[in-house]
C-alpha positions in Angstrom: 142.3 270.1 73.9 141.0 266.6 73.1 137.4 266.2 72.1 134.9 263.5 74.0 135.3 261.7 70.7 138.9 261.5 70.3 138.6 260.2 74.0 136.1 257.4 73.3 138.1 256.5 69.8 141.5 256.3 72.4 139.6 254.3 74.7 138.3 251.7 72.1 142.1 251.4 70.7 143.2 250.5 74.4 140.7 247.8 74.8 142.3 244.5 75.8 141.9 241.6 73.7 141.1 238.3 75.3 141.7 234.9 74.0 139.6 232.4 75.9 138.6 229.1 76.6 135.7 227.9 77.8 134.8 224.2 79.2 130.9 223.2 78.4 129.1 220.8 80.0 129.8 217.9 77.6 133.9 218.4 78.5 134.4 219.9 75.3 136.5 223.1 74.8 135.3 226.2 73.2 137.9 229.1 71.8 136.9 232.7 71.2 137.9 235.9 71.5 136.2 239.4 73.7 137.2 242.4 74.9 134.6 241.5 77.8 135.6 238.1 79.5 132.8 238.1 82.4 130.0 239.6 79.6 131.0 237.0 77.2 130.8 234.4 79.4 127.1 235.4 80.8 126.3 235.4 76.9 127.4 231.8 76.6 125.4 230.8 79.5 122.4 232.0 78.4 122.0 234.5 80.9 122.2 237.9 78.5 121.8 237.8 74.6 124.3 236.9 72.2 127.1 233.8 72.4 127.7 230.9 70.3 125.6 228.4 68.8 128.1 226.1 69.8 127.4 226.9 73.8 123.6 227.2 73.8 123.1 223.7 73.7 126.6 222.7 76.2 125.6 225.1 79.0 126.8 225.6 81.4 130.0 226.6 80.3 133.1 227.7 82.9 135.8 230.3 81.7 139.5 227.7 82.1 141.6 230.0 79.9 142.6 233.3 79.3 145.4 234.9 77.8 145.7 238.6 76.8 146.4 239.9 73.1 147.8 243.1 71.8 145.2 243.7 70.0 142.1 242.1 68.0 144.3 240.8 64.9 146.8 239.1 67.8 143.9 237.9 69.1 142.3 236.5 65.9 145.7 234.8 65.3 146.1 233.2 68.8 142.2 232.0 68.6 143.3 230.8 65.6 146.1 228.6 66.5 144.6 227.3 69.7 141.8 225.8 67.6 144.6 224.0 65.5 145.6 222.5 68.8 144.5 219.0 69.7 142.2 218.7 72.5 144.9 217.2 74.8 147.2 220.5 74.1 144.6 222.7 75.0 143.8 220.4 78.4 147.6 220.7 78.9 147.4 224.8 78.7 144.2 225.0 81.1 146.4 222.8 83.5 149.1 224.5 83.4 147.1 228.0 83.6 145.1 226.8 86.9 148.0 225.6 88.4 149.9 228.9 88.3 
């Protein structure tokens, strides 16, 4: 029989990881990863504690792109890849995502 801690460990390993892009008030794009998109957006917008220093002076931020990742490592790799793209390529990703 599984214990409570076994179940909690299984839940943590099954958490969905997300890579996301935010559009800041100055029209810049911020890229990050999280397991809780809604909570993270609230942090970036200053509704709850947390959030990145970058977004603190560029509020409000709007979620414009999200992509599910298999695990944290995959999310970090994808985040790195997205951060290497020029802004025009990121904008194309956002526009394709919004047209779906």
